[in-house]
N, C-alpha and C positions, 0 to 999 in steps of 0.2 A: 504493500500500500504506500510505502514511502516513495516508490518510483512513480506511482500515480500522482502523488502530491507534487513531485518535481515537474511532471508534465502539466499539471494543473496551473502551477504558479509561474512557470517559466515566461509565458507571454506577459504576465502582470509585472514581472521584474523588468522586462524590456520596456514596458510602458512607463515604469517608474524612472528608469534611466533617462528616457526621453521627455519625461514630465508631460505626457499627453493630456489632452483635454478630457473632461468627464465623459463626454459622449462616446469617444473611442474606447475608453477604459470600460465603460458600461457594455459596449458591444462585445469586447473580448471576454468579459466575465460571463456573459450569456453563452458564448461559444464554449468556454471551458467547462461550464456546467454539464455539457453533453458528455464530457469525459467521465462524469460521475453517474451517467445513465439517464439523465433528465433530457427529454426530447421535446423541442418546441412544436414539432408537427403533431405530437400527441396531446398538446395543450399543457405540457409540464412546465414550460417556461413562459411566463406571461409578461410582456414588455409594457410598462407604464399604462396599465389598465385603469381607466377612469371609473371609480366606484362611487355610488351615491351614499351620502350620509344624511339621513333625514330626508326632507322634501326638497331642500334647496342647496345644500352643500355637497361637495364632491372631494375625493382625495385620489391621488395618483401615485401609488408606490412604484419605486424604480423597477424592482423585479419581484414577482410573486412566483413561487414554486408550488406546483399542485400535483396531485396524483388522484386519478379517478374522480376528477372534477371537485376535489376538496383541497383547499389551500393547506400547505404543510408548513411553510415558513416564508418570511419576507426578507428582502435584502435592500438595504439602503446603500447606494453607491456614491462615492465622492472621488474626485480626481486623486491620482497616486501621490501628488505633492501636497495634498491637503494636510492641515493640522486640525485634528478633531475638535469640534466645539460642542458645548452642552446642548445647544438648540438642535443639532443634528441627531443626537441621541433622543431628544424629546420628540422629534419627528418620527423616528423609528418606533418609539414607544407608542405613539398615537396610532400608527398603523397596526401594531401588534394587538392593541386593546380593542380597536374598532373591529378587527377581523377575528378576535378571540384566539390569537396564536400564542403559544407558550414561548416560542423562540423567534428571534430576529437576528440578522447578521449585518454588521457594518463592514464594508470593504472600501478602504481608501488607502492611506499610507500603511495600514496593517489590516488584518482580518480579526474581527472581534465578535464574540457570540454573547448575546444578551438573553436573559431569562426573565419572564414575567412571573415571579414567585407569588403564589396566592397570599393576599393580605399585606403585600408590600406596597408602599405608596408609589414607588417607581421601579422600573425594570432594573436588573442588576447585571453587571458584567461578570461572566463566569470563566471565560477563556479568551486568550489573545494569541494569535499566530503572527509571526513576522513574515512579510512577503519575501521569502528567502529560500533558496534551494536547500540550504543546510538546516532549516527549521526541523529539529529532531522530532517534534510533536506533530509534524504534518500528516503522518499516517493516521493520527487520531481524527483529524478533520475529515479525511477521506472515509474513514470507518463510520463516522457519525452521519455524513451527508450523502453517501452513495445511495442512489435510489433503490437498488436491489435489497439492501438491508436496513433502510431507513424506517424507523417507527417513531411517532411522537412520544410514545411511552418510554422508549429507550433514551430519547433526548431528555425527557423530564428527569428520569432516574440519574442520568449523567450530571445534569445541572444541580440536582439536590446533593449528590456526592461532592461536587465541586464546592458548593457553598459550605459544606461541613469541613472540607479540606482548608478552605480559606479562613474559616473561623478558627480552626486549630492553629493555622499560621499566625493569625492575629494574636492568639493567646501566647504563642511563643515569642512574638515580637514584644508583647507586654512584659514578659519575663526579661527579655533582652534589655528593653528600655529601663526596667527597674534595676537591673544589674549595673548598667552603665551609670545610672543616676546616683547610685549609692554603693559603688564597688567596694569602698574601704570597709564598711560595716559587714557586707555580705561575705566577702572573701575572708575577712578576719574570723568571723563567726564560723565559717565552714572549715577553716584550717585548724582552729583550736582543738576540736575533738581528735583530729588526726595526729596532731603534734603531741597531745597528752598521751595518746595510746602508744606512740612510738618512743617518746622521751620522758614520759611521766615518772619513770623509776629514777631518773637522774635529776629532774628539775620539777619544781613546784608549779602549780597552776598560775600563781602570781608572776613567777619568773617568765613563763612562756607568754603570758598576756603582756608583760612588759616588753619582751622582745618583739612581739607582733606590733606593738605600738610604735616601734622605731622604724617600721617599714611602711611605705606609702604605696598602696595598691590603687590602680586606675584601670578602667576598661573602656574600650572604644570599638566601634564597628571595624571589621576587617576591611582594610583599604583595597584589598585585591578583588573584592566582590561588592557590588552595590547592595544596599539593604533591600530586601524584597519589597516590591511595590504591591500594596494591597489594592485590589481593583474592585472591591465591594465594600460598601459602608458596613460598619459593625451592626449586626442585627440586634435589635432590641426586642424584648418580650412585648407582646401585644398588651396595651394598657387595658385595665379592667373595664373601662367604659370608653368607647371610641365612636367618633362620628363615622357615618357610612357614606362613602363616595358613591354618587349615583348619576344617572344620565337619562334624559328624556329626549326622544327623537321624533315624535309625532308633531308635525307642523313646526318643529323647532329643532335646535341643537343646543340643549341646555345642560349645564353641569350643576350639580347640587350637592349639599352635605345634609344628610338626614341625622337628626339627634334622637337615638332610641329612648333617651331618658325622658324627654318631654314631647316626643313625636312631632317636633317642628322640623321644617325643611328650609334651608337657605339656598336660594338661587344665586350662583356665583357670578361675579363681575366677568364680563366678556362673553357670557352666554348669548346665543341668538334666539329670539322669540318670534312668534308669528306677528308680522306687522299689521295684520288685519284681524277682524273678528270672524268667527265662524258664522254661517248664515242663521242658525237657530238660537243665537245668544239672546237672553232676555234683556229688556231695556235696563233693568237695574244693574245687571252684570256688565252690560256695555258701558254704562256710565262709570262704574267702579273701575273697569279695566282701562278706560280712557285716562282716568286720573293716574292710575299706576304707570301706564306707558309714559305719560308726560313727566312724571316725577322720577322714575327709575331707569328710563332708557333714552337712547339717542339714536338718530338715524344716520347710518354710515353706508354709503354706496348701495343704497336701497335696502339695507338690512337693519333690523331693529335690534340694537345691541344693549345689553344690560350694563349700565355704567358704574354700578356699585352693588355689593352684596345685599340681597334683599331677603329678609327672614319672614316666613309664613308660619302660621300656627299649625297647619296641617299640610301633608303632601298634596292633597287635592286643591287647596288654595294656590299652591305654587304651580301645579299643573295647569289650572285654569288661566293663570297669568301667562304661562308660556304658550299654551296651545291656542288660546284665543276664544275659549268658550268652555262649556261644561266638560269636565274630565274627572275621571277617578284616578287620583294621584297614586293610590296604593297599587294600581295596575300599570299606570303609564311610566312611573319612575322605576328604573332597574339598577341594581347594584353592579359592582365590577364583575360579578360572575353571571350577570344576565338574569338574576332573580328579581321578581317583583318585590317592592317594599312591604307587601302584605305579610311576608315572613317575619318582619320585625314588629308587626302591629301588636299593641298591648291594650288598646282601649275598645276593641270590638266586642260589643255585648251580644251580637247576634251570631248565629251559626256556630254554636259551641259544639265541640266534638266530645268533650269529657267534662268531668266535674271541676270544681274550684280547686286551684292549686294553693296549698298552704304556704304562703310566702314567709310566715314566721319561722319556718324550718329552714329556709334558704335565704340567708341575708345577702349573699352575693350571687346573682344569677349567672354572671360570667364564669365564676369559679365552678358553679354547678355544671354548666355546659362543658367546660374544659374537662372536669373530672368524668362526666358522663361519657364523652367521646374517647377519652383516654382508656377507660374501662372497656368501651365498645371495641376499640382497636385491638387491645390486648386479647380479648375473647376471640375476635375474628382472626387475628394473626395466629392464634394457637391452633386453629383448624387447618391451616396450611392450604386453604381452598382458593385464596385469591392472592396472586403473586406480589402485587405492589399496593401499599396503603399509604395515604398521606399522613402528615403530622397533624394531630388534633389541634383545633383552635377554639377559643371561647365564643362559638356561634351556635345557633340552634340547628345547624345542618352539618352534614359530613358527606363529602363526595367520594365515590368509588368509580374509577375509570373502567370502561368495558372494551376499550380498543378501537373506538371511533371518535373522530373529532366532533365536538359540539353535541355529543350524546353521552350521558353518564347516569350512574345511579346516585340519587340525591336523597340521603337519609335525613329525616327531620325529627327533632325532639322539641315539642312545643309545650313549654311549661305554662303558658297562659290558658291554653285550651285542653291541656292534659291528654295528649296523645303522642304516639310515635308513629312514624310511617316510613315506608321505603317506596321510592317511585323512580320510574325511568323518566329522565328529564331531557327533552329534545328541544334544543335552541332553535330560534326562528330561522337561522341561516340555512338549516337543513330540514326544517319541518315538512316542507312540501314533498320532499323525497321520501322520508322515512315514516312519517306518521300514517299516511294512507296505506302504505305497504304493510305496516304492522296491524293496522285496524282491519285490513282484509283477512288477517289470520287471527282475529280476535278470539274466536271460539277455541282454536287450537292452543293459543297462548294461555287462555284461562285454564284450559284442561291441563296443560303442562305444569302450570303453577299450582294447580289443585285448589283454586279459589276464584271467586268473581272479583275482578279488579274494578276500580273506578277509572274509567277512561275519560280523558280530557276534563280534568277537575275544574278548569277555568276556561270556558269556551270563548270568552272575550279576549284572552291573551294570545299573543303571537306564538310564544313558546307553548309547547304541549307537554302534558305529563300523563303517565299511566301509573296509578298509585294503589297501595294497600295500606289501610289504617288500623291502628290498634289502640283502643281506649284504655286508659290506665289511671293511676294516681301516682304521679312522679314524686310526690312528697312522702310516700310510703316506701321505706327501703326495700321491703320484700317485693312489692309490686314493681318497683323500679328494676330490681334484679330480673324479674320475670320479663319485663319489657326489653331489657338488654338481650336476654337469651332469644326472645322472639325476633328482635331486630337482626341479630347475627344469623339466625336460621333463614329468615326471609331474604336477607341480603345475598346469601350464598345461592338460594334458589333463583332469585331475580338475575344474578350474575350469570349463572349457568344457562338459563333460558334465553335472556335477552342478548347476551354476547353472541350466542349462536344465531339468533334470528336477525340481529342487526348486520352481522358480517355476511349473512346470506343474501342481503339486499344489494343488487348490483347497480 
């Protein structure tokens, strides 16, 4: 594979020597992707495709790499003489998140791989290759991105491993910095036991300490090698209470921050909202929105742009402001994983699935959720039935991948309505392809699972779900244990049935 790397990178090295323009470099990169098995005539390599965002905006990634009509990763190209800038990575990040891609590649003066780790505010750099024939790790690039063996699951596993490696290196760097900062004390304290053991029969501890006091120890980085460059920010544990980043795209392109604590939603500065009202808006809502538009937005190049952060008491109020008329904000706003904000809802008094949750027993819901999913993962991992599981987070959901992009198992632990559920979650990007095909086999799937499922639990949403619910009392330790066992059992059954069914859809 190292030879394939040299063949891949050689024209790029020549481009770098000649400092060619971005257009020529771009063309050569697309040609070289064919060495890895990606074929433009099969639709694998897509050049600057214009993609719609919402109703009015568009984006144009430099290169999209696809297989079987599904995007696999995106490439941001800059000229070989470029010096990477923050906004270029921000641009790549926006492509990754709009297209729900785990991985993106920057190719300019070097080749760099970025990963959109769940629950991180920004994508992170996990690997960097020099555009050089002697890049010893070039074979790894070929192994990761050759079409024949490429899978998004393998890429995610690699990125998670890299993050752990980088964190370990960060820890070693901390030890190194500590040693350099206070070498005298640390070296003296370390030498003292050794000298006492070796010379303690001849000299007292005070004499050895006195001798050490006459020696000055210092430490500095080895000048022969540069200190390792950390290419990922130090990961911090998720705070107990966090705002949820969300997006609304109907009639608008708006970014928001939802506060689970008080259920408010802030529409962020720079968001684009509908400049007109929808036809069926009421007179009172029209007057109210006219006032809001005048106060909080400005017209730029025909677009109505929010000029300052605007906080609304509910997601629906924020949605109506953005959409231009009546809107259910719990459905319209989606979090970074594409989920409706309804999963965070705590004040819904209708449509209860279970009894009342005893909040006196759970003083910290986020800790409860983290503990619940940690125990769930431990139980599921012990079965050995599912090869790769994500790290638990303090949310009311836990995802399990089944081997297809934009389709996953989405387990839910709802403490407000007292139920757990396992469901197949199909994102809107692929819903037209997969949902009808699965629904056509509805009876066979229900029979294979041994139960009657709830198909399309939210008919008004673009994303589709196929779910099974289990009522319980999550504040009762015994019933919670039973719910965990039920959830593990059903997750394995769903995984076996749906991974086979989904992969069978051509």
